[in-house]
C-alpha distance (Angstrom), angle and dihedral (degrees) to the residues before:
residue distance angle dihedral
M1 . . .
T2 3.79 . .
V3 3.80 117.8 .
D4 3.80 120.0 -157.2
L5 3.81 107.3 -143.1
T6 3.80 95.7 -179.8
L7 3.80 98.3 84.8
K8 3.80 114.2 94.9
S9 3.77 135.7 166.1
V10 3.80 118.7 -122.6
A11 3.81 89.4 -102.5
I12 3.82 92.5 55.5
T13 3.81 92.2 43.9
N14 3.82 88.9 52.8
R15 3.81 90.9 48.8
E16 3.80 92.0 52.2
A17 3.82 96.2 43.4
T18 3.80 121.0 110.0
P19 2.94 106.4 -101.2
K20 3.80 96.2 23.8
A21 3.79 115.0 -112.9
L22 3.78 120.5 -139.7
N23 3.78 117.7 -120.5
D24 3.78 119.4 -131.8
V25 3.79 117.3 -107.8
G26 3.79 108.6 -90.9
S27 3.78 92.8 13.2
G28 3.78 102.7 76.3
G29 3.78 94.2 -42.0
A30 3.78 121.5 92.9
G31 3.78 118.0 -105.1
I32 3.76 141.0 167.3
V33 3.79 114.6 -96.0
R34 3.78 113.4 -130.4
E35 3.76 125.0 -166.8
V36 3.77 131.7 -157.0
S37 3.77 120.8 -175.9
N38 3.78 134.5 174.1
Y39 3.78 143.2 143.7
I40 3.75 145.8 -171.3
A41 3.79 112.8 -114.1
S42 3.77 94.3 -137.2
V43 3.79 132.9 14.4
T44 3.78 108.1 -133.3
A45 3.79 112.2 -110.1
S46 3.81 115.2 -116.6
L47 3.82 97.9 29.6
S48 3.78 108.4 166.8
I49 3.78 129.9 -141.2
T50 3.85 111.5 -72.5
S51 3.83 94.1 28.3
I52 3.83 107.1 142.6
I53 3.80 124.4 -142.3
R54 3.81 111.1 -167.5
L55 3.81 109.3 -152.0
V56 3.83 113.2 168.4
E57 3.79 139.8 -11.7
V58 3.80 127.8 -126.0
P59 3.82 132.5 -177.9
S60 3.80 118.4 -98.1
N61 3.82 92.6 -125.3
C62 3.82 97.1 53.0
R63 3.80 125.9 109.4
I64 3.79 109.3 -132.2
S65 3.80 115.6 -144.5
S66 3.81 101.8 174.0
I67 3.80 140.5 14.0
K68 3.79 112.8 -175.1
L69 3.79 117.4 -167.9
F70 3.79 121.3 -151.8
S71 3.79 124.0 -173.2
G72 3.74 139.3 165.1
A73 3.80 114.5 -133.5
Q74 3.81 105.9 -74.0
T75 3.85 92.7 -173.0
A76 3.82 89.0 -133.3
G77 3.77 134.0 13.8
A78 3.78 144.6 83.2
F79 3.79 131.2 -144.1
D80 3.79 136.7 -152.4
I81 3.80 109.6 -141.8
G82 3.76 107.3 -144.6
L83 3.75 151.0 134.4
C84 3.81 130.9 -82.9
R85 3.76 136.7 172.2
T86 3.80 111.6 -105.3
N87 3.80 117.4 -96.9
A88 3.82 88.9 -109.8
D89 3.83 87.4 57.3
G90 3.82 95.5 49.4
G91 3.83 98.7 -81.0
A92 3.82 95.5 -114.8
I93 3.79 120.7 162.6
V94 3.82 109.4 -108.8
D95 3.82 96.0 -176.2
Q96 3.79 118.4 -13.4
D97 3.81 97.4 -156.6
L98 3.79 104.3 21.0
F99 3.81 90.8 135.7
G100 3.81 109.6 16.9
S101 3.79 131.4 19.1
A102 3.81 122.1 -155.1
V103 3.81 93.3 -25.7
S104 3.80 106.0 -171.9
C105 3.78 116.0 -125.9
A106 3.81 95.5 174.7
A107 3.82 86.4 110.5
A108 3.81 123.5 34.5
V109 3.83 117.0 -75.1
P110 3.85 109.1 -147.5
G111 3.81 102.8 -157.5
T112 3.79 102.0 -56.3
D113 3.81 116.3 -179.0
V114 3.80 105.6 -122.8
I115 3.80 99.7 175.6
L116 3.82 92.1 113.7
E117 3.80 99.2 22.3
S118 3.82 95.9 106.3
G119 3.80 91.8 60.9
Q120 3.80 92.0 -137.0
T121 3.81 95.4 101.9
T122 3.80 125.2 84.0
I123 3.78 127.4 -154.7
A124 3.82 88.9 -108.9
E125 3.82 92.1 53.8
M126 3.80 91.0 53.9
H127 3.81 87.5 65.0
Q128 3.80 93.7 54.3
P129 3.79 126.7 91.6
L130 3.81 110.4 -92.7
W131 3.80 94.3 -108.3
Q132 3.82 90.6 55.9
W133 3.81 92.6 43.0
A134 3.82 87.4 54.8
G135 3.82 90.5 55.7
M136 3.80 100.2 -104.1
S137 3.81 120.6 144.6
A138 3.83 95.3 -141.5
D139 3.79 138.5 18.5
P140 3.83 108.3 -92.2
K141 3.84 87.7 -158.6
C142 3.77 94.1 -134.7
M143 3.77 142.1 110.3
F144 3.81 122.2 -91.2
D145 3.80 129.2 -156.5
I146 3.79 120.8 -128.0
T147 3.80 102.7 -139.1
A148 3.78 143.0 -171.5
I149 3.81 110.6 -143.3
V150 3.79 119.2 -168.5
T151 3.79 109.7 -118.0
T152 3.82 141.0 169.7
T153 3.81 94.7 1.2
D154 3.78 131.1 38.2
V155 3.79 116.7 -120.8
T156 3.79 96.1 -113.5
T157 3.78 102.8 -179.9
G158 3.80 106.1 4.6
T159 3.80 118.5 156.5
G160 3.82 95.2 139.3
A161 3.82 121.4 116.5
L162 3.82 119.4 -99.1
G163 3.80 126.4 -164.6
V164 3.78 149.2 144.1
K165 3.79 137.9 -140.5
V166 3.81 111.9 -153.4
Q167 3.81 124.9 -168.4
Y168 3.79 120.5 -165.8
V169 3.79 143.0 155.2
Q170 3.75 128.3 -136.3
């Protein structure tokens, strides 16, 4: 069996460069995993499309490795899982469905990782700082909110809990 030894990840290429190049934390370089988790105890019944639920905040320069979505059965409703500026920073939507797109919460969601669910993220983008992943040209050096935005179907009855658990390195 022939083995091709010429294929190397960026991290290995950096290690073998002369002089050696340092790898960024979370992208080939070791880092400490941080976790932020929170939820709302009950989704309000009759949420309409575009209603925003702000769940947790993360720094703009972090590298997110996992976003797990948890939801009680909402009977009807779907959410985009995205990124917004904090309310103190104007509250604007940065990317409504950066992570998840129209994720159904009609039935219970038992901690599903939605980081790549939207299909708009590549493997290379996952290794970028969040600000770059979100399409910005420079780090705004701020906090962002991970949000659930009602989409495609109103939440007609709701009342189930909704939350996320986000893991990232910095």
